[in-house]
C-alpha positions in Angstrom: 42.1 -38.6 -58.8 38.7 -40.3 -59.3 36.5 -40.1 -62.4 33.0 -38.9 -61.3 29.8 -39.2 -63.3 28.2 -35.8 -63.1 24.5 -35.8 -64.0 23.5 -32.2 -64.8 19.7 -31.9 -64.2 17.5 -28.9 -65.3 13.9 -27.9 -66.1 13.1 -27.4 -69.7 10.9 -24.7 -71.3 7.7 -26.7 -71.8 4.5 -25.1 -70.5 2.4 -25.2 -68.4 4.6 -27.9 -66.8 8.3 -28.1 -67.3 10.0 -31.5 -67.8 13.1 -32.7 -66.0 16.1 -33.2 -68.3 19.6 -34.6 -67.6 22.9 -35.4 -69.2 26.2 -36.8 -68.0 29.7 -35.7 -68.2 32.8 -37.4 -66.7 35.3 -35.3 -64.7 38.2 -36.1 -62.4 38.4 -34.8 -58.8 40.4 -35.7 -55.8 37.3 -36.2 -53.8 33.5 -35.7 -54.1 33.2 -32.4 -55.9 31.9 -29.3 -54.2 29.5 -26.9 -55.9 32.2 -24.3 -56.6 34.3 -27.0 -58.4 31.6 -27.8 -61.0 31.8 -25.9 -64.3 29.1 -24.3 -66.4 27.9 -26.6 -69.2 26.0 -26.0 -72.4 23.1 -27.7 -74.1 20.9 -27.5 -77.2 18.0 -25.3 -76.1 16.2 -25.7 -79.4 15.4 -29.3 -78.4 13.9 -28.2 -75.0 11.7 -25.3 -75.9 14.4 -22.9 -74.6 16.0 -21.5 -77.8 15.6 -21.2 -81.6 17.6 -23.5 -83.8 19.6 -20.7 -85.3 20.9 -19.6 -81.9 20.4 -22.7 -79.7 23.0 -22.5 -77.0 21.8 -22.4 -73.4 24.0 -22.7 -70.3 23.6 -24.9 -67.2 24.7 -23.3 -63.9 25.1 -25.8 -61.0 23.2 -24.6 -57.9 23.1 -27.8 -55.7 24.9 -31.1 -55.6 24.0 -34.5 -54.2 25.5 -38.0 -54.1 24.0 -40.4 -56.6 23.8 -43.8 -55.0 22.6 -45.4 -58.2 25.9 -44.9 -59.9 29.5 -45.6 -59.0 31.1 -42.3 -58.1 27.8 -40.6 -59.1 26.9 -37.0 -58.6 23.5 -35.3 -59.0 23.9 -31.7 -60.1 20.8 -29.4 -59.9 21.1 -26.6 -62.4 19.6 -23.3 -63.4 19.2 -22.5 -67.1 21.1 -19.3 -68.1 21.4 -17.4 -71.3 24.6 -17.8 -73.4 26.5 -15.2 -71.3 26.2 -17.6 -68.4 25.0 -14.7 -66.1 21.5 -13.8 -67.2 18.7 -16.2 -66.1 16.8 -17.7 -69.0 13.1 -16.7 -69.0 12.1 -20.3 -68.1 14.4 -20.2 -65.0 11.9 -19.7 -62.2 14.4 -20.5 -59.5 16.5 -17.4 -60.2 13.6 -15.0 -59.4 12.2 -16.8 -56.4 11.6 -14.9 -53.2 13.7 -16.7 -50.7 14.0 -16.7 -46.9 16.6 -18.9 -45.2 14.4 -19.0 -42.1 11.3 -20.1 -43.9 10.5 -23.8 -43.6 8.6 -25.7 -46.3 7.3 -29.3 -46.4 5.8 -30.6 -49.7 3.6 -33.6 -49.8 3.9 -35.0 -53.3 1.1 -37.3 -54.5 1.3 -39.1 -57.8 -0.1 -42.2 -59.6 1.9 -45.2 -60.8 0.7 -45.9 -64.4 1.2 -49.0 -66.6 -0.4 -49.7 -69.9 -2.3 -46.4 -69.9 -4.0 -46.8 -66.5 -3.3 -46.6 -62.8 -1.2 -49.5 -61.5 -3.6 -52.2 -60.3 -6.6 -51.1 -62.3 -8.2 -53.8 -64.5 -8.0 -53.5 -68.3 -11.7 -52.4 -68.4 -13.7 -50.7 -65.7 -12.5 -50.0 -62.2 -11.2 -51.8 -59.1 -13.3 -51.9 -55.9 -14.1 -48.4 -54.6 -11.4 -46.4 -52.8 -11.2 -46.5 -49.0 -8.9 -49.5 -48.1 -6.1 -48.3 -50.4 -5.1 -45.3 -48.2 -2.1 -46.5 -46.1 -3.1 -49.9 -47.2 -1.1 -53.1 -46.7 -1.2 -56.3 -48.7 -1.2 -57.5 -52.3 -4.9 -56.8 -53.0 -4.5 -53.2 -52.0 -1.0 -52.2 -53.1 0.1 -54.9 -55.5 3.5 -56.6 -55.9 5.8 -53.8 -57.1 4.7 -50.4 -55.9 6.1 -50.7 -52.3 9.4 -52.0 -53.7 9.7 -49.0 -55.9 8.8 -46.4 -53.2 11.2 -48.0 -50.7 14.0 -47.9 -53.3 13.2 -44.3 -54.0 13.3 -43.5 -50.3 16.8 -45.1 -50.1 18.1 -43.1 -53.0 16.8 -39.8 -51.6 18.3 -40.5 -48.1 21.6 -41.4 -49.7 21.5 -38.1 -51.6 21.0 -36.2 -48.4 17.5 -35.1 -49.4 15.2 -34.5 -46.4 12.7 -37.2 -47.4 10.3 -37.5 -44.5 8.0 -40.3 -45.3 5.9 -42.4 -47.7 2.4 -43.8 -47.8 -0.1 -45.4 -50.1 -2.8 -42.9 -51.0 -6.6 -42.9 -51.3 -6.9 -44.2 -54.9 -5.5 -47.5 -56.0 -2.1 -47.0 -57.6 -1.7 -43.6 -55.9 1.2 -42.9 -53.5 2.8 -39.9 -51.7 6.2 -38.9 -50.4 7.1 -35.9 -48.3 10.1 -33.5 -48.6 11.1 -30.9 -46.0 13.6 -28.1 -46.4 14.7 -24.8 -44.8 14.7 -22.0 -47.3 12.4 -21.9 -50.3 15.2 -22.7 -52.8 16.6 -25.5 -50.8 13.2 -27.1 -50.2 12.2 -26.8 -53.9 15.6 -28.0 -55.1 15.1 -31.2 -53.1 11.6 -31.7 -54.3 12.6 -31.5 -57.9 15.6 -33.8 -57.3 13.2 -36.3 -55.6 10.9 -36.2 -58.6 13.9 -36.8 -60.9 15.1 -39.8 -58.8 11.5 -41.3 -58.9 11.2 -40.8 -62.7 14.6 -42.3 -63.4 13.9 -45.2 -61.1 10.7 -46.2 -62.9 12.7 -46.9 -66.1 13.9 -50.3 -64.9 10.4 -51.2 -63.8 8.5 -50.3 -67.0 6.2 -48.1 -65.0 5.3 -44.5 -65.6 4.6 -41.7 -63.1 1.4 -39.6 -63.7 1.7 -36.3 -61.9 -1.5 -34.8 -63.4 -3.8 -33.6 -60.6 -6.9 -35.4 -61.9 -5.8 -38.2 -64.2 -9.1 -40.1 -63.8 -11.2 -37.0 -64.7 -14.6 -36.3 -63.3 -15.0 -39.5 -61.4 -15.3 -40.4 -57.7 -11.5 -41.2 -57.7 -9.3 -38.8 -55.8 -7.0 -36.4 -57.6 -3.4 -35.6 -56.6 -2.1 -32.7 -54.7 1.2 -31.3 -53.4 0.1 -29.8 -50.1 2.5 -27.1 -49.0 3.3 -26.9 -45.2 5.0 -23.6 -44.4 6.2 -21.4 -41.6 8.5 -18.4 -41.1 10.6 -17.7 -38.0 8.0 -15.1 -37.0 5.2 -17.6 -37.3 7.1 -20.2 -35.2 8.3 -17.8 -32.5 5.8 -14.9 -32.2 2.6 -15.7 -34.1 -0.6 -14.9 -32.2 -4.2 -14.9 -33.1 -4.3 -11.3 -34.4 -1.4 -11.9 -36.7 -2.8 -15.2 -37.9 -6.2 -13.6 -38.8 -4.4 -10.9 -40.8 -2.4 -13.5 -42.5 -5.5 -15.4 -43.6 -7.0 -12.1 -44.8 -3.9 -11.6 -47.0 -4.2 -15.1 -48.4 -7.8 -14.5 -49.2 -6.9 -11.3 -51.1 -4.1 -13.0 -53.0 -6.3 -16.1 -53.8 -6.0 -15.7 -57.6 -2.2 -15.1 -57.4 -1.8 -18.4 -55.6 -4.1 -20.4 -57.9 -2.1 -19.0 -60.9 1.1 -20.9 -59.7 -0.4 -23.8 -57.9 -0.4 -26.1 -60.9 -2.3 -26.6 -64.2 -5.9 -27.9 -64.5 -6.4 -27.3 -60.8 -10.1 -26.5 -61.5 -10.5 -30.2 -62.2 -9.2 -31.0 -58.7 -10.4 -28.1 -56.5 -14.1 -28.8 -56.7 -15.1 -29.0 -53.0 -15.1 -32.8 -53.2 -12.5 -35.3 -52.1 -11.1 -33.2 -49.3 -10.6 -30.0 -51.4 -11.9 -26.5 -51.3 -13.5 -24.8 -54.3 -11.0 -23.1 -56.6 -13.2 -20.0 -56.6 -13.2 -19.4 -52.8 -10.7 -19.1 -49.9 -11.3 -20.8 -46.6 -9.4 -21.9 -43.5 -10.3 -24.3 -40.7 -8.8 -26.0 -37.8 -8.1 -29.7 -38.8 -10.3 -29.1 -41.9 -9.0 -31.0 -44.9 -11.8 -29.5 -47.0 -10.4 -25.9 -46.4 -8.0 -24.0 -48.6 -5.6 -23.8 -45.6 -5.7 -26.4 -42.8 -4.8 -25.1 -39.4 -3.3 -27.9 -37.2 -4.6 -28.2 -33.6 -1.0 -27.8 -32.5 -0.9 -24.4 -34.1 -3.9 -23.1 -32.1 -2.9 -24.9 -28.9 0.6 -23.3 -29.1 -0.9 -19.7 -29.1 -1.3 -19.6 -32.9 2.4 -20.3 -33.5 3.9 -23.0 -35.8 3.1 -24.1 -39.3 0.1 -24.0 -41.6 -0.9 -26.3 -44.5 -2.0 -24.9 -47.9 -3.9 -27.7 -49.5 -4.5 -26.1 -52.9 -1.1 -26.7 -54.7 -1.5 -29.7 -57.0 0.8 -32.5 -57.9 2.2 -30.8 -61.0 2.9 -27.5 -59.3 6.4 -26.0 -59.4 7.7 -25.8 -55.8 9.9 -22.8 -56.7 6.8 -20.7 -57.7 4.6 -22.1 -54.9 7.0 -21.3 -52.1 7.8 -17.9 -53.6 4.1 -16.9 -53.8 3.5 -18.1 -50.2 6.4 -15.8 -49.0 5.2 -12.9 -51.1 1.8 -13.0 -49.4 3.3 -13.4 -46.0 5.5 -10.4 -46.7 2.4 -8.2 -47.0 1.4 -8.7 -43.4 3.0 -6.3 -40.9 4.8 -7.9 -38.0 5.7 -6.6 -34.5 9.3 -5.7 -34.9 9.9 -5.7 -31.1 8.4 -9.2 -30.6 10.5 -10.5 -33.5 13.7 -9.1 -32.1 
């Protein structure tokens, strides 16, 4: 028997953006534990905005498990928060109510800033560095500094070791800004992996003395880019049947549901979706082929393949909850009729 270090990880009840939380317990198993071997566990919800002090018990229900390469015999346990009966989802538990489709594919592009001493990594103590332009996919000390690449590479290693479908990294448009991409099949799976990748990044920064700033516009109303979490999505029907007529109806549905999408695409998005810096206005809906200034970018490959494949919703921001984002995308898609014969 081996003693494993189980890190139970969950989302707290803070609004508008929940925080990741985690605590460890040690348990013996003959081999790396499977999900059904992991017990429910309790925590003090009064300290996480999820319960009152006079009745503070909340329950953690394991829903996904990953190897933790940063610890000897480490296990990362993604959890849902449940009420004390262990069966009823807590009101803060968005995962439990997500619209899921195992054949839906999601790719999230997580942008963020490294912060140190209250400003983006590499910014001078006063004022700004040279204007953005050379930082995007930049190489060299004057563009990316001496620690950021080490950190993102180590994060990549941790994600791959955990079995997370981490698909790439790059320096972004603003100095101190980076991006990583996560892909998953099924909305819950994709969102679980994004939250776990965020957790691994946040935990990793502890030893570097650097913070992660996920706010979508941390530099305010300046000429510096904000941060998004573009959502690439497709369903089996979109990949295998599609067609121009279906696509146009799909875009009409997204236009009608514009407010529903914005409501779950992350807080303070009005600061980012201004029509500048490759964003569409928050008050309108648009789509365009290879148009990074549209609400939804349509890849050339999609059109060239007979309007089949994936689309990119560029409106979700860097603080968005991938559970709610993926669920809303699927809800809107579900309103568009499909050709049952073609899908068979």
